[in-house]
Structures are given as structure tokens and as C-alpha cells.
C-alpha positions in Angstrom: -8.7 -30.2 -6.6 -12.6 -32.0 -7.4 -15.9 -30.6 -8.0 -18.3 -31.3 -6.8 -22.4 -31.3 -8.5 -23.9 -29.3 -5.9 -20.0 -26.8 -7.1 -21.6 -26.7 -10.7 -25.3 -25.2 -10.0 -23.3 -22.5 -7.5 -20.9 -22.0 -11.1 -24.2 -21.5 -13.3 -25.5 -18.3 -11.1 -22.8 -17.0 -11.2 -22.5 -17.6 -14.8 -19.3 -19.4 -15.3 -18.6 -21.8 -18.2 -14.9 -22.1 -17.7 -11.9 -22.2 -15.2 -11.2 -18.9 -16.9 -14.3 -17.2 -16.3 -13.3 -18.4 -12.5 -9.7 -16.9 -12.5 -10.9 -13.8 -13.5 -13.8 -13.9 -10.8 -11.7 -14.4 -8.0 -9.1 -11.4 -7.1 -5.6 -11.9 -7.6 -4.4 -10.9 -4.2 -6.2 -8.7 -1.6 -4.0 -5.9 0.0 -4.4 -5.0 3.7 -5.0 -0.9 4.1 -5.3 -1.2 7.7 -3.0 1.2 10.1 0.1 -1.4 11.3 0.1 -2.0 15.2 3.6 -1.7 14.7 6.7 -1.4 11.7 8.3 -4.4 10.4 11.7 -4.7 8.0 11.2 -6.0 5.0 7.1 -5.8 5.4 4.4 -3.4 3.6 3.2 -1.0 6.0 0.7 1.7 6.6 0.5 4.6 9.0 0.1 8.0 9.2 3.1 10.4 9.1 3.4 13.8 9.8 6.3 15.6 7.4 8.6 17.1 9.3 11.8 18.2 6.6 11.7 17.7 2.5 14.5 18.1 0.4 15.5 16.8 -3.0 18.7 15.9 -4.8 18.9 14.0 -8.1 15.8 13.0 -8.9 14.6 11.8 -5.5 12.6 13.2 -3.1 13.4 12.7 0.6 11.3 12.9 3.9 11.3 13.2 7.5 7.9 12.4 9.2 7.2 11.6 13.1 5.0 8.6 13.4 2.0 8.8 16.7 1.7 5.6 16.8 4.6 4.0 16.5 6.2 7.2 18.6 9.1 6.8 16.0 10.5 8.8 13.5 10.6 8.0 10.0 11.8 8.7 7.0 10.3 8.5 3.2 12.2 8.6 -0.2 9.9 9.0 -3.8 12.1 7.8 -6.4 11.3 9.9 -10.1 8.6 12.2 -8.4 6.5 13.9 -10.0 5.5 18.2 -9.7 2.4 16.3 -7.5 4.3 14.6 -4.8 6.3 18.0 -4.0 3.0 19.7 -3.9 1.6 17.4 -1.4 4.6 16.6 1.0 4.8 19.8 3.1 5.7 20.5 6.3 3.7 19.7 9.0 0.7 17.8 6.7 -0.5 14.6 7.6 0.0 12.1 5.2 -0.9 7.9 5.0 2.1 5.8 3.7 1.7 2.4 1.8 4.8 0.6 1.4 7.9 -2.0 2.4 9.3 -0.7 5.2 13.7 -1.0 5.6 15.7 -0.6 8.7 18.2 2.3 7.0 20.6 4.2 8.7 18.4 3.4 12.6 15.6 4.5 11.3 13.1 3.1 9.3 11.9 4.4 6.0 8.9 3.8 3.9 10.5 3.0 -0.3 8.5 4.8 -3.0 5.7 4.8 -0.8 1.4 5.5 -2.1 0.1 8.2 -0.3 -3.5 6.9 0.6 -6.9 9.3 1.7 -8.3 7.3 4.6 -7.5 3.7 5.7 -9.5 1.5 3.6 -9.4 -1.8 4.9 -8.7 -4.5 3.4 -8.8 -4.3 -1.4 -8.9 -7.0 -3.8 -6.7 -7.0 -6.6 -7.9 -8.6 -10.0 -5.7 -9.9 -12.7 -8.0 -8.0 -15.2 -9.2 -4.5 -14.6 -12.5 -3.7 -16.2 
């Protein structure tokens, strides 16, 4: 990659003195937290789920829900759940899940999903926080 003279002026305005400064300024990745239009196997999807049932066994929290957007029953599993997970996963509650989606036992399943408060669009993730 070649850098033009005009780029150096731009870097000075951003107070970039080295390649490390530039790397710290740019995000490592950008997460898409928009709702997924349809389920895609082995891809990270985001969707609102209405919980129909919840059960637990051996350090795992299992649940079944329904997704209005996809018109599908969706299962989910949390590995090593905390008391917080048990408190938030109640029957009838609507939650927004973001996780890798797999097809297991003829049902779509969210594996260890993140629970979001809203659909947040695109979210940059940086190498170093703070």
C-alpha cells in the first residue's frame, strides 16, 4: 500500500504518527446488529423472540420461542447461565437475540446468544478498549 503526500496532511489532522496509531484508530470489525430478514445456518443473526418455554439441566439453560418475523419456532441454549439469565428468560417475554444460528433437531437454534436491548444497527469493535 502506497501513501500519497495528501494522506500525510490528513494523518497530521488526526494526530497519527505511526502505523500503530492508525491501527488503533480503525475498528477491528463491525458487527451488524440489524434484524435478520431470514434465518441463515452458521451465520450470526439478530431477531426478536417471544419465549414459550424454559428449562435447565446440568449448567445449561434451554428454551423454546417463536419468531414473528420468520414465522418459525426457535430454540436457544445458554451454556453456564448466571442467575441473571434465569431472571430475564421468562415465558411470554420478548427478547432480542444475537448469535450464531444452527439447525438442530429440525429447529433453528441460537447458541449462547447475546441479549440486546434494541436493534442497534452497525457497531464497531476496537482492538483496545478505552
